[in-house]
C-alpha positions as CSV (number, residue, x, y, z in Angstrom):
1,X,0.0,0.0,0.0
2,X,1.3,3.4,-0.9
3,X,2.4,5.5,2.1
4,X,0.3,8.5,0.9
5,X,-2.9,6.5,1.3
6,X,-2.0,4.9,4.7
7,X,-4.9,4.3,7.0
8,X,-5.5,6.9,9.7
9,X,-4.1,9.9,7.8
10,X,-7.1,12.2,7.4
11,X,-7.7,15.9,7.1
12,X,-8.9,16.0,10.7
13,X,-5.8,14.1,11.9
14,X,-3.6,16.6,10.0
15,X,-5.4,19.6,11.5
16,X,-5.1,18.3,15.1
17,X,-1.4,17.5,14.6
18,X,-0.8,21.0,13.1
19,X,-2.4,22.6,16.1
20,X,-0.2,20.7,18.4
21,X,2.8,21.6,16.3
22,X,1.7,25.2,16.3
23,X,1.9,25.3,20.1
24,X,5.5,24.0,19.9
25,X,7.0,26.0,17.1
26,X,4.6,28.9,16.4
27,X,3.2,30.0,13.1
28,X,6.6,31.0,11.7
29,X,8.0,27.6,12.4
30,X,5.0,25.6,11.0
31,X,5.7,24.1,7.6
32,X,4.2,21.3,5.6
33,X,7.5,19.4,5.7
34,X,7.6,19.7,9.5
35,X,4.0,18.6,9.8
36,X,4.8,15.6,7.6
37,X,7.7,14.6,9.8
38,X,5.5,14.9,12.9
39,X,3.0,12.5,11.3
40,X,5.7,10.2,10.0
41,X,5.0,10.6,6.3
42,X,6.5,12.3,3.3
43,X,5.3,15.8,2.4
44,X,3.4,14.6,-0.8
45,X,1.2,12.4,1.4
46,X,-0.4,15.5,3.0
47,X,-1.5,16.8,-0.4
48,X,-4.0,13.9,-0.7
49,X,-6.0,15.8,1.9
50,X,-5.0,19.5,1.5
51,X,-4.0,21.3,-1.7
52,X,-2.0,24.1,-0.2
53,X,-0.6,25.3,3.1
54,X,-3.3,28.0,3.2
55,X,-6.0,25.3,3.1
56,X,-4.3,23.8,6.1
57,X,-4.2,27.1,8.0
58,X,-7.9,27.7,7.1
59,X,-8.7,24.3,8.6
60,X,-6.8,25.2,11.8
61,X,-8.6,28.5,12.0
62,X,-12.0,26.8,11.5
63,X,-11.2,24.3,14.3
64,X,-10.5,27.1,16.7
65,X,-13.6,29.0,15.7
66,X,-15.7,25.9,16.2
67,X,-14.0,25.1,19.5
68,X,-15.1,28.4,20.9
69,X,-18.7,27.4,20.3
70,X,-21.1,28.7,17.7
71,X,-24.9,28.8,17.6
72,X,-27.8,30.9,18.8
73,X,-28.4,32.1,22.4
74,X,-29.3,29.5,25.0
75,X,-33.0,29.4,26.1
76,X,-33.7,32.5,28.2
77,X,-30.3,34.0,27.4
78,X,-30.5,37.6,26.2
79,X,-28.6,38.7,23.1
80,X,-26.4,40.9,25.3
81,X,-25.3,38.0,27.6
82,X,-24.9,35.7,24.6
83,X,-22.6,38.1,22.7
84,X,-20.5,38.6,25.9
85,X,-20.3,34.8,26.4
86,X,-19.4,34.2,22.8
87,X,-16.6,36.9,22.8
88,X,-15.1,35.5,26.0
89,X,-15.1,31.9,24.8
90,X,-13.6,33.0,21.5
91,X,-10.8,34.9,23.3
92,X,-10.1,31.9,25.5
93,X,-9.8,29.6,22.5
94,X,-7.5,31.9,20.6
95,X,-5.3,32.2,23.7
96,X,-5.2,28.4,24.1
97,X,-3.0,28.1,21.0
98,X,0.3,29.9,20.3
99,X,-0.3,32.5,17.5
100,X,-4.0,31.5,17.5
101,X,-5.1,35.0,16.6
102,X,-2.7,35.2,13.7
103,X,-4.0,31.9,12.3
104,X,-7.7,33.1,12.5
105,X,-6.9,36.6,11.2
106,X,-5.2,35.1,8.2
107,X,-8.0,32.7,7.3
108,X,-9.1,32.9,3.7
109,X,-12.1,30.6,3.6
110,X,-14.4,28.6,5.9
111,X,-16.5,25.6,5.1
112,X,-20.1,25.8,4.1
113,X,-21.1,24.0,7.3
114,X,-19.4,26.7,9.5
115,X,-20.9,29.5,7.4
116,X,-24.4,27.9,7.9
117,X,-23.8,28.0,11.7
118,X,-22.8,31.6,11.4
119,X,-26.0,32.2,9.5
120,X,-28.0,30.6,12.4
121,X,-26.4,33.2,14.8
122,X,-27.4,36.1,12.5
123,X,-30.9,34.7,12.3
124,X,-31.1,34.6,16.1
125,X,-30.1,38.3,16.3
126,X,-32.7,39.1,13.7
127,X,-35.3,37.4,15.8
128,X,-34.2,39.7,18.7
129,X,-35.1,42.7,16.6
130,X,-31.8,43.3,14.7
131,X,-31.9,44.3,11.0
132,X,-29.8,41.7,9.1
133,X,-27.0,44.3,8.3
134,X,-26.7,45.3,12.0
135,X,-26.6,41.7,13.0
136,X,-23.7,41.0,10.6
137,X,-21.9,44.2,11.6
138,X,-22.3,43.4,15.3
139,X,-20.8,39.9,15.2
140,X,-18.1,41.0,12.8
141,X,-17.1,43.9,15.1
142,X,-17.0,41.7,18.1
143,X,-14.9,39.1,16.3
144,X,-12.5,41.7,15.0
145,X,-12.2,43.2,18.5
146,X,-11.3,39.9,20.0
147,X,-8.9,39.1,17.2
148,X,-7.1,42.4,17.6
149,X,-7.0,42.2,21.4
150,X,-5.5,38.7,21.4
151,X,-3.0,39.6,18.6
152,X,-1.6,42.2,21.0
153,X,-1.7,39.8,23.9
154,X,0.2,37.1,22.0
155,X,2.7,39.6,20.6
156,X,3.9,40.3,24.1
157,X,5.2,38.0,26.7
158,X,4.4,38.7,30.3
159,X,8.0,39.6,31.0
160,X,7.9,42.1,28.1
161,X,4.7,43.6,29.5
162,X,6.2,44.0,33.0
163,X,9.4,45.5,31.7
164,X,7.5,48.0,29.5
165,X,5.2,49.0,32.4
166,X,8.2,49.4,34.7
167,X,10.0,51.6,32.1
168,X,6.9,53.7,31.5
169,X,6.3,54.2,35.3
170,X,10.0,55.2,35.7
171,X,9.7,57.7,32.8
172,X,6.5,59.1,34.1
173,X,7.9,59.6,37.6
174,X,10.2,62.2,36.1
175,X,7.4,64.0,34.3
176,X,4.1,65.7,35.0
177,X,1.7,63.0,33.7
178,X,0.1,62.4,37.1
179,X,-3.3,61.3,35.7
180,X,-1.7,58.5,33.7
181,X,0.3,57.3,36.7
182,X,-2.9,57.2,38.8
183,X,-4.6,55.2,36.0
184,X,-1.8,52.7,35.8
185,X,-1.7,52.3,39.6
186,X,-5.5,51.8,39.8
187,X,-5.7,49.4,36.9
188,X,-5.3,46.5,39.4
189,X,-3.5,43.2,39.1
190,X,-5.3,42.1,35.9
191,X,-5.2,45.1,33.6
192,X,-5.6,43.0,30.5
193,X,-8.8,41.3,31.8
194,X,-10.2,44.7,32.9
195,X,-9.3,46.3,29.5
196,X,-10.9,43.4,27.6
197,X,-14.1,43.6,29.6
198,X,-14.3,47.4,29.2
199,X,-14.0,47.1,25.5
200,X,-16.6,44.3,25.4
201,X,-19.1,46.3,27.5
202,X,-18.6,49.4,25.3
203,X,-19.3,47.4,22.1
204,X,-22.4,45.7,23.5
205,X,-23.7,49.0,25.0
206,X,-23.1,50.8,21.8
207,X,-24.9,48.1,19.9
208,X,-27.9,48.5,22.2
209,X,-28.0,52.2,21.4
210,X,-27.8,51.6,17.7
211,X,-30.5,48.9,17.9
212,X,-32.8,51.3,19.7
213,X,-32.5,53.8,16.8
214,X,-32.3,51.4,13.8
215,X,-34.1,48.2,14.8
216,X,-37.4,47.2,16.3
217,X,-37.5,47.0,20.1
218,X,-36.6,43.6,21.4
219,X,-38.3,41.7,24.2
220,X,-35.2,40.5,25.8
């Protein structure tokens, strides 16, 4: 039997292996040749299941998106609580993989099945009184917010963040920027968490204002 048709080598197996390898070497170190070695096959064997590296990356992005959970609100869950839950789960999933946000931000295409699940989410928002365009813009804005936030998080190590904060504080101690110093001091022990929640609240609250002016009043 030819090695490129060996049992057990499937597209799903390749994506799972690629995600594990991503955590080890990062996006810049992830190559088709390295993945093939991880799976114990020659590189051409992978092309029975994927045509290009971009198709592999798209599959990895889709796996992360699906792992975060897709679908309409739970019974009795308001659209506000649902959007907040969705955004938090999405962020956790991206953070669970090295360079996760870079993978998703660079995705070129998702499968029809995932697009249909996205359509179910839009339909749920429309049922809550959203015009279709506002539903699309709302979920897109939240997804882009999470992507951008996690991109910044993953670009900085904790040590880099501490060093930068210490340098900034030292610089400000010599200057008149008292308000900024107070803000940095009062940001607490988890400034990233607080900053993420602030942005999330702002987006959802802003959406509520827009919905009141553009859409029909919702019962939830």
